[in-house]
C-alpha positions in Angstrom: -0.1 0.0 0.0 1.1 3.1 -0.8 1.3 5.9 1.9 1.4 9.8 1.8 2.0 12.1 4.6 1.7 16.1 4.4 4.8 17.6 6.2 3.4 21.0 6.3 2.5 22.2 9.6 2.4 20.1 12.8 5.1 20.7 15.9 7.7 18.8 14.5 10.9 19.5 16.4 14.1 17.4 16.2 15.1 18.7 19.6 11.7 17.1 21.1 12.4 13.6 19.6 16.2 14.3 20.9 15.2 14.9 24.6 12.4 11.9 24.4 15.4 9.9 23.5 17.3 10.5 25.8 14.9 9.7 28.4 14.8 6.7 27.2 18.6 6.4 27.7 19.0 7.0 24.3 20.4 9.4 21.3 19.7 10.2 18.2 22.0 10.6 15.3 21.5 12.3 11.3 24.0 10.8 9.4 24.5 11.5 5.8 24.8 9.4 3.4 26.1 7.0 6.0 23.6 3.7 6.5 24.2 2.1 10.0 23.4 -1.9 10.8 20.7 -2.2 13.0 21.6 -3.7 16.7 25.4 -3.1 15.5 28.1 -0.9 17.3 27.4 2.6 15.7 30.1 3.0 13.8 29.1 -0.1 11.7 28.4 1.1 8.3 26.6 -0.8 5.1 28.3 -0.7 1.7 26.2 1.9 -0.5 26.8 2.5 -3.7 28.5 6.0 -3.8 26.3 9.1 -5.1 23.4 8.3 -3.4 21.4 11.1 -2.0 20.1 10.1 1.4 19.5 10.4 5.5 19.2 8.0 7.8 18.0 9.0 11.5 19.2 6.7 14.2 18.7 6.0 18.0 22.1 5.1 19.8 22.0 2.7 23.1 24.7 1.4 24.6 26.8 2.1 21.7 24.2 -0.1 19.1 21.8 1.4 16.9 18.4 0.6 18.3 16.7 2.2 15.6 16.7 3.8 12.1 14.3 5.9 9.3 16.1 6.3 6.0 14.7 8.4 3.9 15.6 10.0 0.6 14.3 13.3 -2.0 12.3 12.1 -4.4 13.6 14.8 -7.2 13.0 13.0 -10.2 9.1 12.9 -8.8 9.1 16.1 -7.5 11.5 18.4 -5.8 9.8 18.8 -2.2 8.5 14.9 -2.1 11.1 12.5 0.1 10.4 8.8 0.6 10.7 6.3 3.0 13.3 3.4 2.4 13.1 1.9 5.8 12.1 1.9 9.3 13.0 -0.6 11.7 13.6 -1.2 15.3 15.4 -3.9 17.2 13.0 -6.7 18.7 13.6 -5.8 22.5 12.4 -1.5 21.7 9.2 -2.4 19.7 6.1 -1.3 21.3 8.0 1.1 23.3 7.6 4.4 21.3 11.3 4.4 19.3 9.6 4.0 16.4 7.5 7.2 16.4 9.9 9.1 17.7 11.8 8.4 14.9 9.6 9.1 12.5 8.8 12.6 14.3 12.6 13.5 13.6 12.7 11.8 10.1 9.5 14.2 9.4 11.5 17.3 11.2 14.5 16.6 9.2 12.5 15.9 5.5 10.7 19.3 6.1 13.9 21.3 7.1 15.3 20.3 3.6 12.4 22.1 1.7 10.1 18.6 2.1 6.6 19.1 2.0 5.1 15.3 1.5 6.5 11.9 2.4 5.6 8.7 0.7 6.5 5.1 1.8 5.5 1.8 0.4 4.2 -0.7 3.1 2.7 -4.2 3.2 0.3 -4.5 5.7 0.2 -8.3 5.9 4.2 -8.6 6.7 4.3 -5.4 8.9 1.2 -4.7 10.9 2.7 -2.2 13.4 4.9 -0.5 10.7 1.4 -0.3 9.0 0.0 1.0 12.2 2.5 3.8 12.7 2.1 5.3 9.9 -1.9 5.6 9.9 -1.7 6.8 13.9 1.2 9.2 12.8 -1.0 11.2 10.0 -0.4 8.9 6.5 -3.4 8.7 4.2 -3.9 5.6 1.6 -2.6 7.0 -2.0 -2.6 3.6 -3.9 -2.9 0.2 -3.1 -0.6 -2.2 -5.1 -1.1 -5.7 -5.8 1.9 -8.0 -4.8 1.9 -11.4 -6.2 
């Protein structure tokens, strides 16, 4: 299912997200063109092709990546459109608002980078928690895709 979120308006603040994560014993990192490995030490990076334009907001607890959201500008479609590539949280931190905080941080960053809307493709059958997070965060359905 394709979902869209209007980034205009709202009271997004990277500082508020960071403070909420600090209360959970974590720190927030914003990484430009660096993709951390979930559950691994924060210096560990996924190999990525050169020249990709993307950013990652990541939460770090005890030196390891507890969750992340990767997003990128979709300039080929529209200059103010962003897409979420991946949103993931380690199992022990699921259900504790970490995904919500990371989504708030990603939304704040996309707005700061000139975004006015964000899209994501999600399969509710495979990830009901992510699908629920997107809906409760204000994403609206755009199109339903059949996957074979």
